[in-house]
Residue, then its C-alpha position, 0 to 999 in steps of 0.5 A: m397614640n394622639t399625634t395632634k400637637n396643636i389643641k387649642v383649649f378654650n375655656q368659656p364661661v358657663r354663664v354669659e349676658l345675652s349682649h356678649l354673644q353673637i349671631i352667626q348663621d343662626f347659632y350664637v357665639l362667643n369669641d368665635v366659638l359656638f356658645t353652649g352655655l347659659a345666657y341671660d338678659h339682666r335687664d328683665n332677669i330672663f334666662l334664655 
């Protein structure tokens, strides 16, 4: 049985523009959460 009551659900988008991400300690984050989706740079239409 799970007794944790303070579970935060945060649904991040799967694809975001690269300029919306921050780099913290060599990791990309979005809203202070590790980003694991697909980032794109709309200027050159390059997917990273």
